[in-house]
MARKOLDO-63015 format. One line per field, with one value per residue (C-alpha): z, y, x; residue in one letter. Coordinates in steps of 0.25 Angstrom, whole numbers. Each point is the difference from the previous one (the first is absolute). Layout:
REM MARKOLDO-63015
up: Z, ...;
north: Y, ...;
east: X, ...;
code: a, ...;
***
This chain:
REM MARKOLDO-63015
up: 170, 2, -15, -3, 9, -7, -13, 4, 6, -12, -9, 10, -2, -15, 0, 10, -10, -12, 7, 3, -14, -6, 11, -4, -15, 3, 8, -12, -10, 8, 2, -15, -4, -8, -13, -8, -12, -7, -16, -6, -12, -2, -8, -14, -10, -11, 7, 5, 14, 7, 14, -3, -4, 13, 10, -7, 1, 14, 3, -6, 9, 12, -1, 12, 6, -11, 2, -11, -10, 1, -12, -1, 1, 4, 15, 2, 7, 10, 13, -3, 4, 12, -7, 8, -13, -11, -12, -8, -14, -6, 4, -3, 2, 11, 9, 12, 2, -3, 10, 11, -3, 1, 12, 8, -5, 6, 13, 1, -5, 1, 11, 0, -12, -14, -8, -12, -10, -12, -11, -7, -15, -5, 5, -5, 2, 10, 5, 13, 7, -2, 3, 13, 5, -2, 11, -3, 9, -10, -15, -9, -13, -11, -1, 10, -3, 4, 13, 4, -3, 8, 12, -1, 2, 13, -7, 3, -13, -6, -15, -7, -14, -10, -5, -9, 1, -4, -2, -9, -8, -4, -11, -14, -2, -8, -10, -3, -9, 3, -9, -8, 9, 7, 10, 8, 9, 7, -2, -10, 12, 3, -13, 2, 15, -4, 11, -9, -8, -9, -2, -13, -5, 6, -9, -13, 0, 4, -12, -10, 5, -2, -15, -3, 6, -7, -14, 2, 6, -5, 13, 5, 13, 3, 11, 8, 10, 10, 10, 0, -8, -11, -10, 3, -5, -16, -1, 7, -6, -8, 13, 9, 4, 9, 15, 5, 10, 14, -3, -13, 6, 5, -14, -7, 8, 0, -16, -4, -8, 10, 9, 0, 14, 3, 14, 5, 2, 14, 3, -7, 7, 14, -5, 1, -9, -3, -2, -15, 3, 9, -8, -14, 7, 7, -13, -6, -11, -5, 5, -4, 8, 2, 9, 15, 12, 8, -13, -2, 15, -1, -14, -7, -11, 0, -5, -13, 3, -9, 3, 0, -3, -13, -2, -14, -2, 14, -2, -14, 6, 10, -10, -10, 12, 4, -15, -1, 11, -3, 7, 9, 5, 2, 8, 8, 3, 4, 10, 6, 1, 6, 10, 6, 1, 6, 10, 5, -6, 2, 7, 11, 4, -1, 9, 10, 1, 2, 11, 7, -2, 6, 12, 3, -1, 9, 10, 0, 3, 12, 6, 0, -14, -5, -14, -4, -10, 6, -3, 8, 7, 7, 11, 2, 15, 7, 14, 5, 1, -8, 8, 7, -9, -12, 7, -1, -15, -2, 3, -11, -9, 2, -5, -14, -1, 6, 9, 4, 8, -3, 9, -4, 10, -7, -14, 3, -7, -13, -12, -7, -13, 3, -7, 12, 3, 9, -12, -9, 10, 4, -8, 10, 8, 10, 9, 14, 1, -5, -12, 3, 11, -1, -5, -11, -4, 2, -10, -11, 1, -2, -8, -10, -13, -1, -9, 8, -3, 7, -7, 1, -12, 8, 5, 16, 6, 9, 11, 12, 12, 7, 15, 5, 2, -8, -12, -2, -11, -2, 0, -11, -9, -1, -4, -14, 2, -12, 8, 7, -5, 12, 11, 12, 9, 15, 1, -8, 5, -7, -13, 0, 3, -11, -10, 3, -2, -13, -6, 4, -7, -12, 0, -12, 3, -7, -5, 8, -5, 8, -11, -10, 8, -3, 12, 4, 3, 13, 2, 2, 10, 8, 4, 8, -13, -5, 14, 0, -14, 5, 12, -10, -8, 12, 5, -14, -4, 14, 7, 11, 1, 12, -10, 1, -4, 10, -1, 6, 8, -13, -8, -8, 1, 6, -3, 12, 5, -4, -15, -4, -15, -5, -15, -11, -3, 15, 0, -11, 6, 13, -8, -7, 14, 7, -11, 3, 15, 6, 10, 1, 13, -3, 7, -13, -6, -12, -9, -10, 9, 4, -14, -2, 12, -3, -14, 6, 11, -12, -7, 12, 5, -14, -10, -9, -7, 5, 14, 5, 6, 2, -12, 0, 13, -7, 12, 13, 8, 8, 4, 5, 16, 11, 6, 14, -2, -11, -3, -4, -10, -7, 0, -6, -11, -2, -3, -8, -8, -3, -5, -9, -6, -4, -6, -7, -4, -3, 8, 9, -11, -11, -12, -14, -13, -13, -13, -13, -14, -13, 7, -2, 7, 4, -14, -5, -14, -3, 12, 14, 8, 15, 10, 15, 8, 14, 14, 11, -7, -8, -11, 2, 14, 6, -10, -14, -7, -8, -10, 2, -12, 3, 14, -6, 2, -13, 3, 11, -2, 9, -5, 2, -13, -9, -5, -5, -16, 0, -13, -1, -7, 14, 7, -11, -7, 13, -4, 14, 10, 14, 4, 14, 4, 14, 8, 6, 11, -1, 10, 3, -13, 4, -7, 8, -7, -13, -9, -5, -10, -15, -10, -14, -12, -14, -12, -6, -15, 0, -10, -4, -9, -5, 7, -8, -6, 1, 12, 10, 1, 9, 5, -4, 9, -5, 10, -9, 6, -9, 2, -13, -11, 6, 6, 14, 3, -8, -10, 12, -1, 12, -4, 8, -3, 0;
north: 453, -15, -1, 10, -9, -13, 6, 6, -14, -7, 10, -3, -15, 1, 9, -11, -11, 7, 4, -15, -5, 11, -5, -15, 2, 8, -11, -10, 10, 0, -15, -3, -9, 7, -8, -2, -8, -8, -4, -10, 9, 15, 7, 4, 9, -9, -14, -6, -6, -8, 2, 16, -1, -8, 10, 12, -5, -4, 14, 7, -8, 2, 16, 7, -13, -2, 5, -4, -12, -6, -8, -8, 10, 12, 2, 15, 1, -12, 7, 12, -7, -8, -10, -10, -9, -3, -8, -7, -4, -10, -6, 7, -3, 9, -3, -4, 12, 9, -7, 1, 15, 4, -8, 7, 13, 0, -7, 11, 12, -3, -10, -12, -10, 1, -10, -6, -7, -7, -1, -13, -1, -10, -15, -1, 12, -1, -13, -3, -4, 12, 8, -7, 3, 16, 9, 3, 2, -5, -5, 4, -8, 0, -15, -8, -12, 8, 4, -14, -2, 11, -3, -14, 6, 7, 14, 10, 1, 8, -2, 14, 0, 10, 11, 12, 14, 4, 15, -3, -11, 5, -3, 6, 12, -1, 10, -9, -12, -12, -3, -13, -5, -14, 4, -8, 7, -7, -4, -10, -5, -9, -7, -1, -4, -10, 5, 2, -13, 3, 15, -2, -10, 9, 13, -7, -6, 14, 5, -10, 1, 15, -2, -9, 9, 12, -8, -5, 13, 11, 5, 6, -6, -1, -7, 9, -5, 10, -3, -2, -9, -4, 6, -12, -10, 2, -7, 11, 11, 4, 1, 8, 14, 3, 1, 7, 12, -4, 13, -5, -13, 4, 5, -12, -9, 9, 2, -14, -10, -11, -2, -14, -5, -12, -1, -7, -14, -3, 13, -8, -12, 7, 9, 13, 11, 10, 15, -1, -7, 11, 12, -5, -2, 13, 6, -7, -8, -13, -10, -13, -9, -14, -8, -3, -2, 12, 9, -8, 1, 16, 4, -11, 6, 12, -5, -7, -13, -10, -13, -3, -16, 5, 14, 2, -3, 6, 13, 2, -1, 10, 10, -1, 1, 13, 5, -3, 9, 12, 12, 0, -14, 3, 12, -8, -11, 12, 5, -13, -3, 14, -1, -13, 6, 13, -8, -10, 3, 13, 5, 6, -13, -6, 13, -5, -14, 3, 9, -10, -9, 10, 2, -15, -2, 12, -5, -14, 8, 7, -13, -6, -7, 1, 1, -14, 5, 10, -1, -11, 5, -10, 7, -8, 0, -5, -4, -3, 13, 14, 10, 10, 12, -7, -7, 14, 0, -14, 5, 11, -8, -11, 11, -1, -14, -13, -2, -13, -2, -10, -4, -6, -11, -5, 1, -6, -13, 7, -3, 12, 4, -9, 2, -1, 6, 12, 5, 0, 3, 14, 13, 7, -7, 10, -3, 7, -1, 6, -3, -13, -5, -14, 8, 6, -13, -9, 11, 0, -14, -5, 10, 5, 0, 6, -12, -1, 9, 1, -3, 15, 0, 7, -5, 0, 13, -3, 11, 1, 8, 4, -1, 4, 14, 0, -8, -9, 3, -13, -7, 9, -1, -15, 1, 1, 12, -3, -12, 10, 8, 10, 1, 8, 8, 4, 13, 10, -5, -14, 7, 9, -12, -8, 10, 3, -15, -1, 12, -6, -13, 8, -6, 0, 12, 0, 13, 3, 13, 3, 2, 4, 13, 5, 3, 15, 5, 5, 15, 6, 11, 0, 15, 6, 1, -14, -5, 8, -5, -14, 3, 5, -12, -10, 9, -1, -14, -7, 6, -9, -6, 2, 4, 13, 5, 4, 8, -6, 5, -2, 9, -12, -5, -12, -7, -5, -6, -11, -4, -6, 0, 3, -3, -3, 15, 4, -11, 6, 14, -6, -4, 13, 7, -10, 1, 15, -4, -2, -10, -8, -4, -7, -10, -8, -1, -10, -6, 10, 10, -9, -2, 14, 4, -10, 4, 15, -4, -6, 13, 7, -8, -5, 10, -12, -7, -13, -5, -9, -12, -14, -8, -7, 5, 10, 10, 1, 6, 11, 4, -14, 6, -3, -13, 5, 15, 0, -5, -15, 4, 8, -12, -9, 11, 0, -15, 1, 11, -10, -9, 11, 2, -14, -2, 14, 1, -13, -10, 3, -5, 8, 3, 6, 0, 5, -8, 6, -7, 6, 7, -3, 7, 12, 2, -3, -6, 1, -1, -3, -10, 3, -11, -3, -10, 0, -6, 0, 8, -5, 9, 0, -5, 10, 11, 4, 4, 13, 4, 15, 7, 11, 0, 2, -13, -5, -14, -9, -15, -7, -14, -8, -5, 12, 9, 14, 4, 13, 5, 13, 9, -1, 7, 11, 4, -3, -8, -7, -2, -6, -11, -5, -10, 4, -10, 6, -7, -4, 7, 13, 2, 5, -2, -12, -2, 3, -8, 5, 10, -2, 10, -5, 8, 0, -7, 11, 1, 6, 3, 9, 11, 12, 13, 13, 6, -14, 3, -10, -13, -1, -11, 1, -7, -1, -5, -7, -4, -5, -7, -9, 8, 14, 7, 6, 7, 1, 8, 10, -3, 3, 3, -2, 3, -12;
east: -243, -1, -2, 12, 9, -5, 3, 14, 3, -4, 9, 12, -2, -1, 13, 7, -5, 5, 14, 2, -4, 9, 11, -2, 1, 13, 5, -3, 5, 14, 0, -1, 11, 12, 3, 12, 1, 12, -2, 8, 5, 2, -10, 3, -8, 4, -4, -11, 3, -10, 5, 1, -16, -3, 7, -4, -15, 2, 6, -11, -10, 7, -2, 6, 6, 9, 14, 10, 4, 14, 7, 12, 13, -11, 1, 3, -13, 1, 5, -9, -13, -6, -10, -8, -3, 9, -5, 10, -6, 9, 14, 14, 14, 2, -13, 7, 9, -12, -9, 12, 2, -14, -2, 13, -4, -14, 4, 10, -7, -14, -2, -7, -1, -4, -8, 6, -10, 5, -11, 5, -5, 8, 2, 14, 7, 7, -9, -7, 12, 7, -11, -1, 14, -2, -3, -15, -11, -10, -2, -12, -2, -8, -2, -9, 9, 13, -8, -1, 15, 4, -9, 5, 14, -4, -1, -12, -6, -11, -7, 1, -2, 5, -9, -2, 2, -15, 3, 11, -6, -13, -11, 2, -7, -13, 5, 12, -1, 8, 12, 2, 12, 1, 10, 10, 8, 13, 13, 7, 9, -12, 2, 15, -1, -12, -8, -12, 1, -11, 1, 8, -11, -11, 5, 3, -14, -6, 8, -5, -15, 0, 7, -12, -10, 3, 2, -14, -7, 9, 2, 13, 3, 15, 8, 8, 11, 6, 11, 15, 10, -10, 9, 9, -10, -2, -13, -8, 8, -13, -8, 10, -5, 11, 1, -12, 1, -7, -8, -6, -5, -14, -3, 6, -9, -13, 1, 4, -9, 5, 12, 7, 5, 8, 5, 13, -1, 3, -9, -11, 1, 0, -12, 6, -7, 9, -1, -3, -13, -7, 6, -6, -14, 1, 3, -12, 7, -4, 11, 4, 8, 4, -9, 3, -9, 3, -3, -13, -4, 2, -4, -9, -8, 8, 14, 1, 8, 7, 5, 15, -2, -9, 6, -1, -15, -4, 9, -6, -15, 4, 5, -11, -11, 7, 1, -15, -4, -8, 5, -13, 4, 15, -3, -10, 10, 10, -9, -3, 15, 3, -12, 6, 14, -6, -8, 11, 14, 4, 13, -9, -4, 14, 5, -11, 4, 14, -3, -9, 12, 9, -9, 0, 14, 2, -10, 7, 14, -6, -5, 13, 2, 15, 5, 4, 11, 9, 14, 6, 13, 9, 8, 12, 7, 11, -6, -14, -5, 1, 8, -7, 5, -7, -12, -8, 1, -7, -15, 1, 7, -12, -9, 7, 6, -4, 12, 5, 13, 9, 12, 13, 0, -14, 7, 13, -1, -4, 10, 6, -7, -11, -14, -7, -13, 6, 8, -14, -10, 5, 0, 9, 12, 6, 11, 3, 14, 14, 10, 6, -10, -7, -12, 6, 8, -12, -9, 11, 3, -14, -7, 11, -1, -14, -5, -13, -12, -13, -13, -3, 11, 11, 13, 2, 5, 12, 4, 9, -3, 13, 1, 13, 3, 13, 3, 12, 8, 7, -14, -6, 12, -3, -15, -6, -9, -8, -6, -9, -12, 2, 9, -7, 8, -5, 9, 7, 14, -3, -4, 12, 10, -6, 1, 14, 3, -8, 8, 14, -5, -4, -14, -8, -10, -13, -5, -12, -6, -12, -12, 9, 3, 15, 8, 1, 14, 2, 0, 13, -5, -13, -4, -12, -7, 1, -4, -13, -2, 0, -8, -11, 1, -2, -11, -7, 0, 1, -12, -3, 13, 9, 12, 9, 13, 10, 13, 12, 12, 9, -10, -6, -14, -6, -14, -6, -13, -10, -4, -12, -1, -12, 2, 9, 2, 2, 11, 7, -2, 7, 12, 3, -2, 10, 10, 1, 4, 14, -6, -14, -5, -14, -9, -2, -15, -4, 12, -3, 6, 11, 4, -1, 9, 11, 2, 0, 10, 9, -1, 4, 12, 6, -7, -1, -12, 5, -6, 11, -8, 5, 0, -12, -6, -9, 1, 6, -11, 7, -14, -3, -1, 7, -3, -6, -3, -11, -14, 0, -10, 11, 10, -12, -1, 15, -1, -11, 7, 10, -9, -6, 13, 1, -14, 1, 14, 5, 9, 12, 10, -6, 8, -2, 9, -2, 1, 3, -2, 5, 12, 15, 11, -10, -5, -14, -1, -15, -11, 4, -8, -1, -2, 3, 5, -6, 3, -10, -10, -12, -5, -16, 0, 11, 0, 3, 14, 2, 9, 6, 6, 9, -7, -13, -10, -4, -9, -3, -2, -10, 3, 13, 3, -2, 12, 1, 4, 7, 1, 9, -11, -6, 12, 1, 13, 10, 12, -1, -10, 1, -9, -3, -10, -8, -8, -13, -8, -14, -9, 8, 6, 13, 13, 6, 14, 7, 9, 14, -2, 5, 4, -3, 5, -7, 7, 7, 6, 14, 9, 12, -1, 8, -3, -3, 13, 7, 8, -3, -9, -12, -9, -14, -10, -15, -12, -10, -13, -11, -13, -3, 5, -2, 12, -4, 14, 12, 9, 6, 15, 10, 13, 12, 14, 10;
code: f, t, e, m, v, v, s, n, s, s, s, l, w, l, c, l, l, l, f, l, t, f, l, r, a, s, q, e, a, a, a, l, a, r, v, a, l, h, a, q, a, e, p, s, p, d, l, i, v, g, s, v, l, t, t, s, g, l, a, s, a, l, g, q, q, y, q, t, t, y, y, p, f, v, y, a, e, m, t, s, f, c, s, d, l, i, v, i, e, g, y, f, a, m, i, t, p, f, i, h, e, v, r, s, h, h, r, r, e, c, g, g, e, v, t, v, i, f, w, s, l, d, p, d, f, p, g, p, e, v, v, a, a, i, d, f, d, g, i, a, t, n, s, d, k, m, e, a, v, y, k, e, l, g, l, q, t, m, y, v, p, l, a, a, d, t, k, l, f, n, l, r, p, a, t, i, s, h, s, n, e, v, v, f, v, g, s, a, g, a, i, v, a, n, s, k, r, f, l, r, r, a, l, l, v, a, a, s, v, i, d, s, y, n, a, r, t, g, d, a, v, k, l, s, i, y, g, s, s, w, d, q, l, s, e, f, e, t, y, y, r, g, v, a, p, v, s, s, l, p, s, i, y, a, n, a, r, a, v, l, a, v, t, m, d, e, q, r, h, f, g, m, l, n, n, r, v, f, e, v, l, s, a, g, a, p, m, i, s, e, s, f, e, a, l, e, k, e, f, a, g, i, v, h, q, f, d, e, v, d, l, d, r, t, l, e, e, a, l, l, r, v, f, g, m, t, d, e, e, r, d, e, v, g, r, r, g, r, a, i, v, m, e, k, h, t, y, a, s, r, a, s, s, l, l, q, f, h, e, a, l, r, r, e, r, t, e, g, r, r, r, a, n, k, l, r, l, a, l, v, i, d, g, t, e, v, k, p, s, k, r, a, m, l, s, p, l, s, d, i, y, d, v, e, i, l, r, l, e, d, l, g, g, m, p, a, k, s, d, s, p, w, t, t, a, f, d, v, i, l, g, l, g, d, f, g, s, e, v, d, l, f, i, r, e, h, s, w, p, p, k, w, t, t, i, r, g, h, p, q, f, r, g, l, v, l, e, a, e, r, v, s, e, e, r, v, v, g, v, g, f, g, e, y, d, c, v, f, v, s, s, n, v, q, s, e, q, l, l, k, i, c, r, a, m, e, c, n, a, h, v, v, d, a, f, g, v, e, f, i, s, q, l, e, e, i, d, d, t, a, i, n, k, w, v, n, f, v, e, r, y, f, k, g, a, d, v, a, l, e, p, t, e, d, g, s, v, k, l, v, g, d, v, h, v, f, s, y, a, d, a, w, k, l, y, l, l, a, a, q, c, r, s, v, d, l, r, p, g, g, w, l, s, n, v, m, l, a, n, a, l, a, s, m, t, e, n, t, r, r, l, s, v, l, s, g, a, q, d, i, l, t, s, a, l, d, a, g, g, r, d, p, a, d, y, a, e, g, i, s, f, g, i, s, k, a, l, c, l, g, r, g, n, r, g, v, k, m, t, l, e, g, v, q, g, g, v, a, r, g, d, v, i, v, g, v, d, l, t, g, f, t, v, g, r, d, g, s, w, c, l, y, i, d, s, q, m, s, s, c, i, r, q, p, s, l, k, l, r, l, n, w, a, d, v, g, c, s, s, s, v, r, l, e, v, m, v, r, g, n, v, y, q, n, d, v, m, a, s, d, p, a, v, v, w, v, e, e, e, a, g, l, v, e, a, p, g, g, k, d, w, v, e, t, k, e, i, v, i, s, v, g, d, k, v, i, c, g, g, e, r, q, k, e, e, l;
***
């Protein structure tokens, strides 16, 4: 009996131990950091993008912890994820808006803070001073020299080299013989920009050595160059093999007789090993590269190196050494190189390092360490204290921004339009006052026009938070609305007054179409069937949200409740829903829902695609909360929403005009060149511009100086087309505003001929569209009696 009790007791303890072990494992699994990545450029099946290779390798290594990868202008999923860590690989123009939106979304929808790590892989782009000014939690770098630079600037920094995806870049199967190619993969832009100062010389020397070797031995080695823009350099025409699809890169490396590599000058100076080094060695191919300390330290005896000082001789020796290797010798060196990569340079190792860095940063944050580079917000007040009705919003604002209160009495001696520290030190200047107040006059006198930009690369945001219950029409009429990026109201009474005043003044309203969605005309009649339909819609798409449709006394429908937008798609559905209602009574959620609802309201009340807003004040926040009756966090959210608008959709005084070349009097004679004149909107940083032909999007441009050439063959056999330029925001990719449309006619050949029977004369019009000597359209005659 005793033995049985002991046995049963042991079993219970064993079960308990197993349960606790399982529970701990479950807790650890639940605590795994959720990771999103951001690459420097979009992937393309026809182009090799180093940043995409890096983020793809890291995503594979992260496994279940990986959520998604963002790219510049591609952010549709931003509001769908709650990420604990975001790793940004490489700088891009809208990096500050992206970080602002990610942090705002995470704080609003996910709770807590997200860690943002910048993986710096270039010493010059954008440069350490700019990196030090951006709102990162930490910096990872593949240079021990840059690690010291960043630490000297006071940044939390970790040395994290690049790596190879060893599953993708694998050894050549023994059954396949290597090719006779000496391969170089890279863009000719490095020669044009002189960022690899001896690349041209290295390729010409390699070509000469190969020709001599073939002539002497009868071998058939060839130099093969893959990459973009080489067709512009005639001296390399013989060796150019086109742009290699990224999917072919592993086999190109693995099968090559040798891979020639040249590193960018500044990256070499700072000891940065690029992707190619690890990928070629992981594929087991002989690699020939210029010699530098970091490469020698890591891969001495594996990489065949040449000296830039004595380039001709040392590169020839390296090539001949590789050509003289037997297959067995080649394979042995390849296995040794891959073994080093497998041991020390996999993306699994890099993912582990980044996650450890994240945990260290998170721990410091819980111990009270503040982010050093929050966007800086100056709150300008008239008096000594913030009024009680606005004071409560300071705490939630401080969670997002580094807030500093500036009192007019302390700023009174500042000369107008001065280049003083306060105008350049702050990302956001926010006044608490009314139109015509001392605060309003001071801000407009000292910070306009917006010639100062912060080191982050963005002009300052200027906003005014109205305090009076009612708006003085006399004061508003005398104000240039374009001098503010956003005007914040604290009641719907203020909003209605301002909109009425603006309409009376014929303000130049911008087109603000939320996410490119067309407004829906309001329903003529709403019966019980329609009500039931929309109630089912709400229940299906907004589970967990306190939203409902209620019939009103006049037989229409009202959308009521609290809204917390979960994703881009949910915001779109909310917009479609609201547009069917006679009235909307919603406690606002994120700024996505605010934009949606503002557009839906405009479609209901005006049945128009144009949302009337103050010229330059991108939104009057009708949802910006009664001063005393709502959660102060909501007021802070309204302020953050306004700042988002300026960061993501251009400045308050924005405008776009279309320019046309090759058009006279509305008639096109040859190709038409389409460009833009932009005000308050910078292409690349603030977004892109797109050409619409007969309401269909043709192309979008992300560089400010490019133009579009429109050939009439592109638009079929129409005699005329309607052209329009639309400016598109950077993060949310919604169409912000449009130029005035232009209708352009193709040049016509016209003449008078006698009609059949000789009774009347008719005018003939023949549309002739051709490309070169080939006629695409033409020959069909339209006849009209004179």
